[in-house]
TIROBA-577559 format. One line per 3 residues: number of its first residue (from 1); for each residue x, y, z of N, C-alpha, C, CB. Coordinates in nm, 2 decimals, padded with zeros to 4 digits. Glycine has a CB too. Layout:
NUM> X Y Z X Y Z X Y Z X Y Z  ...
REM end
This chain:
1> -06.63 08.92 13.60 -06.53 08.95 13.71 -06.42 08.85 13.70 -06.60 08.93 13.85  -06.45 08.73 13.68 -06.35 08.63 13.67 -06.26 08.65 13.55 -06.41 08.49 13.67  -06.32 08.70 13.44 -06.25 08.72 13.32 -06.15 08.83 13.34 -06.34 08.75 13.20
4> -06.19 08.93 13.41 -06.10 09.05 13.44 -05.98 09.00 13.52 -06.17 09.16 13.50  -06.01 08.92 13.63 -05.90 08.88 13.71 -05.81 08.79 13.64 -05.96 08.80 13.83  -05.86 08.70 13.55 -05.77 08.61 13.48 -05.69 08.69 13.38 -05.86 08.51 13.40
7> -05.75 08.79 13.32 -05.67 08.87 13.23 -05.56 08.94 13.30 -05.76 08.97 13.15  -05.59 08.99 13.42 -05.49 09.06 13.50 -05.38 08.97 13.53 -05.55 09.12 13.62  -05.41 08.84 13.57 -05.31 08.75 13.61 -05.23 08.71 13.48 -05.38 08.62 13.66
10> -05.29 08.71 13.36 -05.22 08.68 13.24 -05.12 08.79 13.21 -05.31 08.66 13.13  -05.16 08.91 13.23 -05.07 09.02 13.20 -04.95 09.02 13.30 -05.15 09.16 13.22  -04.98 08.99 13.42 -04.88 08.98 13.52 -04.78 08.87 13.49 -04.93 08.95 13.66
13> -04.83 08.76 13.43 -04.74 08.65 13.40 -04.65 08.69 13.28 -04.82 08.52 13.36  -04.71 08.76 13.18 -04.63 08.80 13.07 -04.52 08.90 13.11 -04.72 08.87 12.96  -04.56 08.99 13.21 -04.46 09.08 13.26 -04.35 09.00 13.33 -04.53 09.18 13.36
16> -04.38 08.89 13.40 -04.28 08.81 13.46 -04.19 08.75 13.36 -04.35 08.70 13.54  -04.24 08.70 13.25 -04.16 08.64 13.15 -04.06 08.75 13.09 -04.24 08.58 13.04  -04.11 08.87 13.06 -04.03 08.97 13.01 -03.92 09.01 13.11 -04.11 09.10 12.98
19> -03.96 09.01 13.24 -03.86 09.04 13.34 -03.75 08.93 13.34 -03.92 09.05 13.48  -03.79 08.81 13.32 -03.70 08.69 13.33 -03.60 08.70 13.21 -03.77 08.56 13.32  -03.66 08.74 13.09 -03.57 08.75 12.97 -03.47 08.86 12.99 -03.65 08.77 12.85
22> -03.52 08.97 13.05 -03.44 09.09 13.07 -03.33 09.05 13.17 -03.52 09.20 13.12  -03.36 08.97 13.27 -03.26 08.93 13.36 -03.14 08.86 13.30 -03.32 08.85 13.48  -03.17 08.78 13.19 -03.07 08.71 13.13 -02.98 08.80 13.04 -03.13 08.60 13.04
25> -03.05 08.88 12.96 -02.97 08.97 12.87 -02.90 09.08 12.94 -03.06 09.03 12.76  -02.95 09.12 13.06 -02.88 09.22 13.13 -02.79 09.17 13.24 -02.98 09.31 13.19  -02.77 09.04 13.25 -02.69 08.98 13.35 -02.54 09.00 13.32 -02.72 08.83 13.37
28> -02.46 09.02 13.42 -02.31 09.03 13.40 -02.26 08.90 13.33 -02.24 09.06 13.53  -02.33 08.79 13.36 -02.28 08.67 13.30 -02.32 08.65 13.15 -02.33 08.55 13.38  -02.40 08.74 13.10 -02.44 08.73 12.96 -02.32 08.73 12.87 -02.54 08.85 12.93
31> -02.21 08.79 12.91 -02.09 08.79 12.83 -02.04 08.65 12.79 -01.98 08.86 12.90  -02.09 08.55 12.87 -02.06 08.41 12.83 -02.10 08.37 12.69 -02.13 08.31 12.93  -02.21 08.43 12.65 -02.26 08.41 12.51 -02.16 08.46 12.41 -02.40 08.47 12.48
34> -02.11 08.58 12.44 -02.01 08.65 12.36 -01.88 08.57 12.35 -01.98 08.79 12.41  -01.83 08.52 12.46 -01.71 08.44 12.47 -01.72 08.31 12.38 -01.68 08.40 12.61  -01.84 08.24 12.40 -01.86 08.12 12.32 -01.87 08.15 12.17 -01.99 08.05 12.36
37> -01.94 08.26 12.13 -01.95 08.30 11.99 -01.82 08.34 11.93 -02.05 08.41 11.97  -01.72 08.38 12.01 -01.59 08.42 11.96 -01.49 08.31 11.98 -01.55 08.55 12.03  -01.53 08.19 12.00 -01.44 08.08 12.01 -01.35 08.08 12.13 -01.36 08.07 11.89
40> -01.40 08.14 12.24 -01.32 08.14 12.36 -01.24 08.27 12.38 -01.23 08.02 12.37  -01.24 08.35 12.28 -01.16 08.48 12.29 -01.24 08.58 12.37 -01.12 08.53 12.15  -01.17 08.65 12.45 -01.23 08.76 12.53 -01.22 08.89 12.45 -01.16 08.78 12.67
43> -01.33 08.96 12.45 -01.34 09.08 12.36 -01.36 09.21 12.44 -01.45 09.07 12.26  -01.39 09.20 12.57 -01.42 09.31 12.66 -01.34 09.30 12.79 -01.57 09.33 12.68  -01.30 09.42 12.84 -01.22 09.42 12.96 -01.31 09.36 13.08 -01.17 09.56 13.00
46> -01.44 09.38 13.07 -01.53 09.34 13.17 -01.53 09.18 13.19 -01.67 09.38 13.14  -01.49 09.12 13.08 -01.48 08.97 13.09 -01.36 08.92 13.16 -01.48 08.91 12.94  -01.27 09.01 13.19 -01.14 08.98 13.26 -01.03 09.06 13.22 -01.11 08.83 13.25
49> -01.00 09.17 13.29 -00.90 09.26 13.24 -00.76 09.20 13.23 -00.89 09.38 13.34  -00.73 09.12 13.33 -00.59 09.05 13.33 -00.59 08.95 13.22 -00.56 08.99 13.47  -00.70 08.88 13.19 -00.70 08.78 13.09 -00.69 08.85 12.95 -00.82 08.69 13.09
52> -00.76 08.96 12.94 -00.75 09.03 12.81 -00.60 09.08 12.79 -00.84 09.16 12.82  -00.54 09.13 12.89 -00.40 09.17 12.88 -00.31 09.06 12.83 -00.35 09.23 13.01  -00.32 08.94 12.89 -00.24 08.82 12.86 -00.27 08.78 12.71 -00.27 08.71 12.95
55> -00.40 08.79 12.68 -00.44 08.75 12.54 -00.38 08.84 12.44 -00.59 08.75 12.53  -00.38 08.97 12.47 -00.33 09.07 12.37 -00.17 09.06 12.37 -00.37 09.21 12.41  -00.11 09.04 12.48 00.04 09.02 12.48 00.08 08.90 12.40 00.09 09.01 12.63
58> 00.01 08.79 12.42 00.04 08.67 12.34 00.02 08.69 12.19 -00.05 08.55 12.39  -00.09 08.76 12.16 -00.11 08.78 12.01 00.00 08.87 11.96 -00.25 08.85 11.99  00.04 08.97 12.04 00.15 09.06 11.99 00.28 08.99 11.97 00.17 09.18 12.09
61> 00.31 08.90 12.06 00.43 08.82 12.05 00.43 08.73 11.93 00.45 08.73 12.18  00.32 08.67 11.90 00.30 08.58 11.79 00.32 08.66 11.66 00.17 08.50 11.79  00.26 08.77 11.65 00.27 08.86 11.53 00.41 08.90 11.51 00.17 08.98 11.54
64> 00.48 08.94 11.62 00.62 08.98 11.61 00.71 08.87 11.56 00.67 09.03 11.74  00.68 08.75 11.61 00.76 08.63 11.56 00.73 08.60 11.41 00.72 08.51 11.65  00.60 08.61 11.37 00.57 08.59 11.23 00.63 08.69 11.14 00.42 08.59 11.21
67> 00.63 08.82 11.18 00.70 08.92 11.10 00.85 08.90 11.10 00.66 09.06 11.16  00.90 08.85 11.21 01.05 08.82 11.21 01.08 08.71 11.12 01.09 08.79 11.36  00.99 08.61 11.11 01.02 08.50 11.02 01.03 08.55 10.87 00.91 08.39 11.03
70> 00.95 08.64 10.84 00.95 08.70 10.70 01.09 08.77 10.68 00.84 08.80 10.68  01.13 08.85 10.78 01.26 08.91 10.77 01.37 08.81 10.76 01.28 09.00 10.89  01.37 08.71 10.84 01.47 08.60 10.84 01.48 08.53 10.71 01.45 08.51 10.96
73> 01.36 08.50 10.65 01.36 08.43 10.52 01.43 08.52 10.42 01.21 08.40 10.48  01.40 08.65 10.42 01.47 08.74 10.33 01.62 08.73 10.35 01.42 08.88 10.34  01.66 08.74 10.48 01.81 08.73 10.51 01.87 08.61 10.46 01.83 08.75 10.66
76> 01.80 08.49 10.48 01.86 08.37 10.44 01.87 08.36 10.28 01.77 08.25 10.48  01.77 08.42 10.21 01.78 08.42 10.07 01.90 08.50 10.02 01.65 08.48 10.01  01.92 08.62 10.09 02.03 08.70 10.05 02.17 08.63 10.08 02.03 08.84 10.13
79> 02.18 08.56 10.19 02.30 08.49 10.23 02.33 08.38 10.13 02.29 08.44 10.37  02.22 08.31 10.09 02.24 08.20 09.99 02.29 08.25 09.86 02.11 08.12 09.98  02.23 08.36 09.82 02.28 08.42 09.69 02.42 08.47 09.70 02.19 08.55 09.65
82> 02.45 08.53 09.81 02.59 08.58 09.83 02.69 08.46 09.83 02.60 08.65 09.97  02.66 08.36 09.90 02.75 08.24 09.91 02.77 08.18 09.77 02.70 08.14 10.01  02.66 08.17 09.70 02.67 08.11 09.57 02.76 08.19 09.48 02.53 08.09 09.50
85> 02.75 08.32 09.49 02.83 08.41 09.41 02.97 08.40 09.44 02.78 08.56 09.42  03.00 08.40 09.57 03.14 08.39 09.62 03.20 08.25 09.58 03.15 08.40 09.77  03.12 08.15 09.57 03.17 08.02 09.52 03.22 08.04 09.38 03.06 07.91 09.53
88> 03.14 08.11 09.30 03.18 08.13 09.16 03.31 08.21 09.15 03.07 08.21 09.09  03.33 08.31 09.24 03.45 08.39 09.24 03.57 08.30 09.28 03.44 08.51 09.34  03.55 08.21 09.38 03.65 08.12 09.42 03.69 08.03 09.31 03.61 08.04 09.54
91> 03.59 07.99 09.23 03.63 07.90 09.11 03.71 07.98 09.01 03.50 07.85 09.04  03.68 08.10 08.99 03.76 08.19 08.90 03.90 08.20 08.95 03.69 08.33 08.88  03.91 08.22 09.08 04.05 08.24 09.14 04.13 08.11 09.13 04.03 08.28 09.29
94> 04.07 08.00 09.15 04.14 07.87 09.13 04.19 07.86 08.99 04.05 07.75 09.17  04.11 07.89 08.89 04.15 07.88 08.75 04.26 07.98 08.72 04.03 07.91 08.66  04.25 08.10 08.78 04.36 08.20 08.76 04.49 08.15 08.82 04.32 08.34 08.82
97> 04.48 08.09 08.93 04.60 08.03 09.00 04.67 07.92 08.91 04.57 07.98 09.14  04.58 07.84 08.85 04.63 07.73 08.77 04.71 07.79 08.65 04.52 07.64 08.72  04.65 07.89 08.58 04.71 07.95 08.47 04.84 08.03 08.50 04.61 08.05 08.40
100> 04.83 08.09 08.62 04.95 08.16 08.67 05.07 08.06 08.69 04.93 08.24 08.80  05.04 07.94 08.74 05.14 07.84 08.77 05.20 07.79 08.63 05.09 07.72 08.85  05.11 07.77 08.54 05.15 07.73 08.40 05.23 07.83 08.33 05.02 07.70 08.32
103> 05.21 07.96 08.36 05.29 08.06 08.30 05.43 08.06 08.34 05.22 08.20 08.33  05.46 08.01 08.46 05.59 08.00 08.51 05.66 07.88 08.46 05.60 08.01 08.66  05.68 07.87 08.33 05.74 07.76 08.26 05.83 07.82 08.16 05.63 07.67 08.20
106> 05.96 07.79 08.19 06.06 07.85 08.10 06.05 07.80 07.96 06.19 07.82 08.15  05.97 07.70 07.93 05.96 07.65 07.80 05.86 07.72 07.71 05.92 07.50 07.80  05.78 07.81 07.78 05.68 07.88 07.71 05.73 08.00 07.63 05.57 07.93 07.80
109> 05.68 08.03 07.52 05.71 08.15 07.44 05.63 08.27 07.49 05.69 08.13 07.29  05.67 08.39 07.45 05.59 08.51 07.49 05.45 08.50 07.44 05.66 08.63 07.43  05.44 08.44 07.32 05.30 08.42 07.26 05.22 08.33 07.35 05.31 08.36 07.12
112> 05.28 08.22 07.40 05.21 08.13 07.49 05.16 08.20 07.62 05.30 08.01 07.53  05.25 08.29 07.67 05.21 08.36 07.79 05.10 08.46 07.76 05.33 08.43 07.85  05.10 08.52 07.65 05.00 08.62 07.61 04.86 08.54 07.60 05.03 08.68 07.47
115> 04.87 08.42 07.55 04.74 08.34 07.54 04.69 08.31 07.68 04.77 08.21 07.47  04.78 08.28 07.77 04.74 08.25 07.91 04.68 08.38 07.98 04.86 08.19 07.99  04.75 08.49 07.95 04.70 08.62 08.01 04.56 08.65 07.96 04.80 08.73 07.97
118> 04.53 08.62 07.83 04.40 08.65 07.78 04.29 08.58 07.85 04.40 08.62 07.62  04.32 08.45 07.89 04.23 08.37 07.96 04.21 08.43 08.10 04.27 08.23 07.97  04.32 08.47 08.16 04.32 08.53 08.30 04.24 08.66 08.30 04.46 08.56 08.35
121> 04.26 08.74 08.19 04.18 08.87 08.18 04.03 08.84 08.18 04.22 08.95 08.06  03.99 08.73 08.11 03.85 08.69 08.10 03.80 08.66 08.24 03.83 08.58 08.00  03.88 08.58 08.32 03.84 08.54 08.45 03.83 08.66 08.55 03.94 08.43 08.51
124> 03.93 08.75 08.53 03.92 08.87 08.62 03.79 08.95 08.59 04.05 08.96 08.59  03.76 08.96 08.46 03.64 09.03 08.42 03.52 08.96 08.48 03.63 09.04 08.27  03.52 08.82 08.48 03.41 08.74 08.53 03.39 08.77 08.68 03.44 08.60 08.51
127> 03.51 08.78 08.75 03.50 08.81 08.90 03.43 08.95 08.92 03.64 08.81 08.96  03.47 09.05 08.84 03.40 09.18 08.86 03.26 09.18 08.82 03.48 09.28 08.77  03.23 09.10 08.72 03.08 09.09 08.68 03.00 09.03 08.79 03.07 09.00 08.55
130> 03.05 08.92 08.85 02.98 08.86 08.96 02.97 08.96 09.08 03.06 08.73 09.01  03.08 09.03 09.11 03.07 09.12 09.22 02.97 09.24 09.20 03.21 09.18 09.25  02.96 09.28 09.07 02.88 09.39 09.04 02.73 09.35 09.02 02.92 09.45 08.91
133> 02.70 09.22 08.99 02.57 09.18 08.96 02.50 09.10 09.07 02.57 09.10 08.83  02.57 09.07 09.17 02.51 09.00 09.29 02.43 09.09 09.37 02.62 08.93 09.37  02.30 09.08 09.37 02.21 09.17 09.44 02.10 09.09 09.50 02.16 09.28 09.35
136> 02.04 09.15 09.60 01.91 09.10 09.66 01.82 09.22 09.68 01.94 09.02 09.79  01.71 09.22 09.62 01.61 09.33 09.62 01.68 09.46 09.59 01.55 09.34 09.77  01.76 09.45 09.48 01.83 09.57 09.43 01.94 09.62 09.52 01.73 09.68 09.40
139> 01.97 09.55 09.62 02.09 09.59 09.70 02.21 09.50 09.67 02.05 09.57 09.85  02.32 09.57 09.63 02.44 09.50 09.60 02.50 09.44 09.72 02.54 09.60 09.53  02.55 09.32 09.70 02.61 09.24 09.81 02.76 09.23 09.81 02.55 09.11 09.82
142> 02.82 09.24 09.69 02.96 09.20 09.68 03.05 09.31 09.60 02.97 09.07 09.60  03.00 09.43 09.58 03.08 09.53 09.52 03.12 09.64 09.61 03.00 09.59 09.40  03.10 09.63 09.74 03.14 09.73 09.83 03.06 09.86 09.84 03.28 09.76 09.80
145> 02.95 09.86 09.77 02.87 09.99 09.77 02.77 09.99 09.89 02.80 10.00 09.64  02.74 09.88 09.95 02.64 09.88 10.06 02.71 09.83 10.19 02.52 09.79 10.02  02.68 09.89 10.30 02.73 09.84 10.43 02.66 09.71 10.47 02.72 09.94 10.54
148> 02.71 09.65 10.58 02.64 09.53 10.63 02.50 09.57 10.67 02.72 09.48 10.76  02.41 09.47 10.66 02.27 09.49 10.69 02.23 09.40 10.80 02.18 09.46 10.56  02.11 09.43 10.87 02.06 09.35 10.97 01.91 09.34 10.96 02.10 09.40 11.11
151> 01.85 09.23 11.01 01.70 09.22 11.01 01.66 09.19 11.15 01.66 09.10 10.91  01.54 09.25 11.19 01.48 09.23 11.32 01.41 09.10 11.32 01.38 09.35 11.35  01.43 09.02 11.42 01.37 08.88 11.42 01.25 08.86 11.50 01.48 08.79 11.47
154> 01.21 08.96 11.59 01.09 08.94 11.67 01.05 09.08 11.73 01.11 08.84 11.78  00.95 09.08 11.80 00.89 09.20 11.86 00.98 09.26 11.97 00.76 09.18 11.92  01.08 09.19 12.02 01.16 09.24 12.13 01.28 09.32 12.07 01.21 09.13 12.21
157> 01.30 09.32 11.94 01.41 09.39 11.88 01.53 09.31 11.85 01.44 09.50 11.96  01.53 09.18 11.87 01.65 09.09 11.84 01.68 09.10 11.69 01.62 08.94 11.88  01.80 09.08 11.65 01.83 09.09 11.51 01.94 08.99 11.47 01.88 09.23 11.48
160> 01.95 08.97 11.34 02.05 08.89 11.28 02.12 08.97 11.17 02.00 08.75 11.22  02.25 08.94 11.15 02.33 09.02 11.06 02.35 08.96 10.92 02.47 09.05 11.12  02.35 09.04 10.82 02.38 09.00 10.68 02.50 09.08 10.64 02.26 09.01 10.58
163> 02.62 09.03 10.64 02.74 09.10 10.60 02.75 09.11 10.45 02.87 09.04 10.66  02.81 09.22 10.40 02.84 09.24 10.26 02.99 09.24 10.24 02.77 09.37 10.20  03.04 09.21 10.13 03.18 09.20 10.10 03.22 09.26 09.97 03.23 09.05 10.11
166> 03.32 09.34 09.97 03.38 09.39 09.85 03.46 09.28 09.78 03.46 09.52 09.87  03.41 09.22 09.68 03.48 09.11 09.62 03.53 09.14 09.48 03.39 08.99 09.61  03.54 09.27 09.45 03.60 09.31 09.32 03.75 09.27 09.31 03.58 09.46 09.29
169> 03.80 09.27 09.19 03.94 09.23 09.18 04.03 09.34 09.25 03.98 09.22 09.03  03.99 09.46 09.25 04.07 09.57 09.32 04.07 09.54 09.47 04.01 09.70 09.29  03.95 09.51 09.53 03.95 09.48 09.67 04.03 09.35 09.71 03.81 09.47 09.72
172> 04.03 09.26 09.62 04.09 09.13 09.64 04.24 09.14 09.62 04.03 09.02 09.56  04.29 09.25 09.56 04.43 09.27 09.54 04.49 09.20 09.41 04.51 09.22 09.65  04.40 09.18 09.32 04.45 09.11 09.20 04.42 09.19 09.07 04.40 08.97 09.19
175> 04.38 09.31 09.09 04.35 09.39 08.97 04.47 09.41 08.88 04.29 09.53 09.01  04.46 09.39 08.75 04.57 09.41 08.66 04.68 09.30 08.67 04.63 09.54 08.69  04.64 09.19 08.73 04.74 09.08 08.74 04.79 09.04 08.60 04.67 08.95 08.80
178> 04.92 09.04 08.58 04.98 09.02 08.45 05.09 08.91 08.46 05.04 09.15 08.39  05.06 08.79 08.41 05.15 08.68 08.42 05.26 08.68 08.31 05.08 08.55 08.41  05.25 08.78 08.22 05.35 08.79 08.12 05.48 08.85 08.17 05.30 08.87 08.00
181> 05.47 08.91 08.29 05.58 08.96 08.36 05.64 08.86 08.45 05.55 09.10 08.43  05.77 08.85 08.45 05.83 08.75 08.54 05.82 08.78 08.69 05.98 08.74 08.50  05.80 08.90 08.72 05.79 08.94 08.86 05.65 08.96 08.92 05.87 09.07 08.88
184> 05.55 08.90 08.85 05.41 08.91 08.90 05.40 08.84 09.04 05.31 08.85 08.80  05.31 08.89 09.12 05.30 08.84 09.26 05.20 08.72 09.27 05.26 08.95 09.36  05.26 08.60 09.27 05.17 08.48 09.28 05.10 08.48 09.42 05.26 08.35 09.27
187> 05.16 08.53 09.52 05.10 08.53 09.65 04.97 08.61 09.66 05.19 08.58 09.76  04.95 08.71 09.57 04.83 08.79 09.57 04.71 08.70 09.54 04.84 08.90 09.46  04.73 08.60 09.46 04.62 08.51 09.42 04.58 08.43 09.55 04.65 08.42 09.30
190> 04.68 08.38 09.62 04.65 08.30 09.74 04.58 08.39 09.84 04.78 08.25 09.80  04.62 08.51 09.86 04.56 08.60 09.95 04.41 08.63 09.91 04.63 08.74 09.96  04.39 08.64 09.79 04.25 08.66 09.74 04.17 08.54 09.77 04.25 08.69 09.59
193> 04.22 08.42 09.75 04.15 08.30 09.78 04.12 08.29 09.93 04.23 08.18 09.73  04.22 08.33 10.01 04.20 08.32 10.16 04.09 08.42 10.20 04.33 08.36 10.23  04.09 08.54 10.14 03.98 08.64 10.17 03.84 08.59 10.14 04.01 08.77 10.10
196> 03.83 08.53 10.02 03.70 08.48 09.98 03.66 08.36 10.06 03.70 08.44 09.83  03.75 08.28 10.10 03.72 08.16 10.18 03.67 08.21 10.32 03.84 08.07 10.20  03.74 08.31 10.38 03.70 08.36 10.51 03.57 08.43 10.50 03.81 08.47 10.56
199> 03.54 08.50 10.39 03.41 08.56 10.38 03.30 08.46 10.37 03.41 08.65 10.25  03.33 08.35 10.30 03.23 08.24 10.29 03.20 08.18 10.42 03.27 08.14 10.18  03.31 08.16 10.50 03.29 08.10 10.63 03.21 08.19 10.72 03.43 08.08 10.70
202> 03.23 08.32 10.71 03.15 08.41 10.79 03.00 08.41 10.75 03.21 08.56 10.78  02.98 08.41 10.62 02.85 08.40 10.56 02.78 08.28 10.61 02.85 08.42 10.41  02.85 08.17 10.61 02.80 08.04 10.66 02.75 08.05 10.80 02.90 07.93 10.64
205> 02.84 08.11 10.89 02.80 08.13 11.03 02.68 08.21 11.04 02.92 08.19 11.11  02.67 08.32 10.96 02.55 08.40 10.97 02.42 08.32 10.92 02.57 08.53 10.88  02.44 08.24 10.82 02.33 08.16 10.77 02.28 08.06 10.88 02.37 08.07 10.65
208> 02.38 08.00 10.96 02.34 07.92 11.07 02.26 07.99 11.18 02.47 07.85 11.13  02.31 08.12 11.20 02.23 08.20 11.30 02.09 08.23 11.25 02.31 08.33 11.32  02.08 08.26 11.13 01.94 08.28 11.07 01.86 08.16 11.08 01.95 08.33 10.92
211> 01.91 08.04 11.05 01.84 07.92 11.05 01.79 07.89 11.20 01.93 07.80 11.00  01.88 07.91 11.29 01.85 07.89 11.43 01.73 07.99 11.47 01.97 07.92 11.52  01.74 08.11 11.43 01.64 08.21 11.47 01.50 08.17 11.40 01.68 08.35 11.42
214> 01.51 08.12 11.28 01.39 08.07 11.21 01.32 07.96 11.29 01.42 08.03 11.07  01.41 07.86 11.33 01.36 07.75 11.41 01.30 07.79 11.54 01.47 07.65 11.43  01.37 07.88 11.61 01.32 07.93 11.73 01.18 08.00 11.72 01.42 08.03 11.80
217> 01.18 08.09 11.62 01.05 08.16 11.59 00.93 08.07 11.57 01.07 08.26 11.47  00.96 07.97 11.49 00.85 07.87 11.45 00.81 07.80 11.58 00.90 07.77 11.35  00.90 07.75 11.66 00.86 07.68 11.78 00.80 07.77 11.88 00.99 07.61 11.84
220> 00.85 07.89 11.90 00.80 07.99 12.00 00.65 08.02 11.96 00.88 08.11 12.01  00.63 08.05 11.83 00.50 08.09 11.78 00.40 07.97 11.80 00.50 08.13 11.63  00.45 07.85 11.78 00.37 07.73 11.80 00.33 07.71 11.95 00.44 07.60 11.75
223> 00.42 07.73 12.03 00.40 07.72 12.18 00.30 07.83 12.22 00.53 07.73 12.26  00.32 07.95 12.18 00.23 08.06 12.22 00.09 08.04 12.16 00.29 08.19 12.17  00.08 07.99 12.04 -00.05 07.96 11.98 -00.12 07.85 12.06 -00.04 07.92 11.83
226> -00.04 07.75 12.10 -00.10 07.64 12.18 -00.15 07.69 12.31 00.00 07.53 12.20  -00.07 07.78 12.37 -00.10 07.84 12.50 -00.23 07.91 12.49 00.01 07.93 12.56  -00.24 07.99 12.38 -00.36 08.07 12.36 -00.49 07.98 12.33 -00.34 08.17 12.24
229> -00.47 07.88 12.26 -00.58 07.78 12.23 -00.62 07.72 12.36 -00.53 07.68 12.13  -00.53 07.68 12.44 -00.57 07.62 12.57 -00.65 07.72 12.66 -00.44 07.58 12.65  -00.61 07.85 12.65 -00.68 07.95 12.73 -00.82 07.97 12.67 -00.60 08.08 12.73
232> -00.83 07.97 12.54 -00.96 07.99 12.47 -01.05 07.87 12.50 -00.94 08.01 12.32  -00.99 07.75 12.50 -01.07 07.63 12.54 -01.12 07.64 12.68 -00.99 07.50 12.52  -01.03 07.69 12.77 -01.07 07.70 12.91 -01.18 07.81 12.93 -00.95 07.74 13.00
235> -01.16 07.92 12.85 -01.26 08.03 12.85 -01.40 07.98 12.80 -01.22 08.15 12.77  -01.39 07.89 12.70 -01.52 07.84 12.64 -01.59 07.75 12.74 -01.49 07.76 12.51  -01.51 07.66 12.81 -01.57 07.57 12.91 -01.63 07.66 13.03 -01.47 07.48 12.96
238> -01.56 07.75 13.07 -01.60 07.84 13.18 -01.73 07.92 13.14 -01.50 07.93 13.23  -01.73 07.97 13.02 -01.84 08.04 12.97 -01.96 07.96 12.95 -01.81 08.11 12.84  -01.94 07.83 12.91 -02.05 07.74 12.89 -02.11 07.71 13.03 -02.01 07.61 12.82
241> -02.03 07.68 13.12 -02.08 07.65 13.26 -02.16 07.77 13.32 -01.96 07.62 13.35  -02.11 07.89 13.30 -02.18 08.01 13.34 -02.31 08.02 13.27 -02.10 08.13 13.32  -02.31 07.99 13.15 -02.44 08.01 13.07 -02.54 07.90 13.12 -02.41 07.99 12.92
244> -02.50 07.78 13.14 -02.59 07.68 13.18 -02.64 07.71 13.32 -02.52 07.54 13.18  -02.55 07.76 13.41 -02.59 07.80 13.55 -02.70 07.91 13.54 -02.47 07.84 13.63  -02.67 08.01 13.45 -02.77 08.12 13.44 -02.90 08.07 13.39 -02.71 08.23 13.35
247> -02.90 07.97 13.30 -03.02 07.92 13.24 -03.10 07.85 13.35 -02.99 07.82 13.12  -03.03 07.77 13.43 -03.10 07.70 13.55 -03.16 07.81 13.64 -03.00 07.61 13.63  -03.09 07.91 13.67 -03.14 08.01 13.76 -03.26 08.09 13.70 -03.03 08.12 13.79
250> -03.25 08.11 13.57 -03.36 08.18 13.50 -03.49 08.09 13.50 -03.32 08.21 13.35  -03.46 07.96 13.48 -03.58 07.87 13.48 -03.64 07.86 13.62 -03.53 07.72 13.44  -03.56 07.86 13.72 -03.61 07.86 13.86 -03.68 07.99 13.89 -03.50 07.84 13.96
253> -03.63 08.10 13.84 -03.69 08.23 13.86 -03.83 08.24 13.79 -03.61 08.35 13.81  -03.84 08.18 13.67 -03.96 08.18 13.60 -04.07 08.10 13.67 -03.94 08.13 13.46  -04.02 07.98 13.72 -04.11 07.89 13.80 -04.16 07.97 13.93 -04.04 07.76 13.83
256> -04.07 08.03 13.99 -04.10 08.10 14.12 -04.20 08.22 14.09 -03.98 08.16 14.19  -04.18 08.29 13.98 -04.27 08.40 13.95 -04.41 08.35 13.91 -04.21 08.48 13.83  -04.40 08.24 13.84 -04.53 08.18 13.79 -04.61 08.13 13.92 -04.51 08.06 13.70
259> -04.54 08.07 14.01 -04.61 08.03 14.13 -04.67 08.15 14.21 -04.52 07.94 14.22  -04.59 08.25 14.22 -04.63 08.37 14.29 -04.75 08.43 14.23 -04.52 08.48 14.30  -04.76 08.43 14.09 -04.87 08.49 14.02 -05.00 08.40 14.05 -04.84 08.49 13.87
262> -04.98 08.27 14.05 -05.09 08.18 14.08 -05.14 08.21 14.22 -05.05 08.03 14.06  -05.05 08.22 14.32 -05.09 08.25 14.46 -05.17 08.38 14.47 -04.97 08.25 14.55  -05.12 08.48 14.40 -05.18 08.61 14.40 -05.32 08.60 14.34 -05.10 08.72 14.33
265> -05.33 08.53 14.23 -05.46 08.51 14.16 -05.56 08.44 14.25 -05.44 08.44 14.03  -05.51 08.34 14.32 -05.60 08.26 14.42 -05.65 08.35 14.53 -05.53 08.14 14.47  -05.55 08.44 14.58 -05.59 08.53 14.69 -05.70 08.63 14.64 -05.47 08.60 14.74
268> -05.68 08.68 14.52 -05.77 08.78 14.46 -05.91 08.71 14.44 -05.72 08.84 14.33  -05.90 08.59 14.39 -06.03 08.51 14.37 -06.10 08.49 14.50 -06.00 08.38 14.30  -06.03 08.46 14.60 -06.09 08.43 14.73 -06.16 08.56 14.79 -05.99 08.38 14.84
271> -06.10 08.67 14.76 -06.15 08.80 14.82 -06.28 08.83 14.75 -06.05 08.91 14.80  -06.29 08.81 14.62 -06.41 08.85 14.54 -06.52 08.75 14.54 -06.37 08.89 14.40  -06.48 08.63 14.59 -06.58 08.53 14.60 -06.62 08.50 14.74 -06.54 08.39 14.53
REM end
């Protein structure tokens, strides 16, 4: 008799333990384990719909800023290439101007002027070579075949501009410049230099804009990542506290069930004895 009653009490206690374990795994606060295992990130709407929305929005903003940084880096590279090429064109123009001034010397023979013209022709060809060969990712920047370009800088659709310039000798107004003729237009060279200088200034301003956007993106992404890390840390602390509270409650429940089982066993023993 006693063995049967004890066995019954033992079964009841095992059932109590199973119930206790079930109460932990089935508890709404069981998500605390998931939050901790994910480093403080929320993975289910049940863990906090508004917090999930903020977390996803923050992640979307950071990804947009990171993608924008890639675009901006490409834009900066294109602008640097463009400016370097225009510097080379400006150097050619300066050399052409020097030769043109030298050609206006009444002491020179026709042969001397022909020699100067040959050098100028080489420089004009060099300008066209630079204009035709200056590209970024197979896009021409200085021959007038491509329009201005822009790059998106973040998820909100902000953008920065990369201007292109037709820097061929024809566009600059010096195509076919011939210093062997007394009436050649010296001012055309100055205008070409002014055009290239203005284009370089504009490209410099665009480069500054790109640099500013890159700095902003880096700082903004850092701040958003810091904000998200703070939230994840806060989520982890809150989840840990919930988990510990649940463990205390489970321990108390187990103790209470165990005591109830002992009381029932004593009552049953008293009845049969």
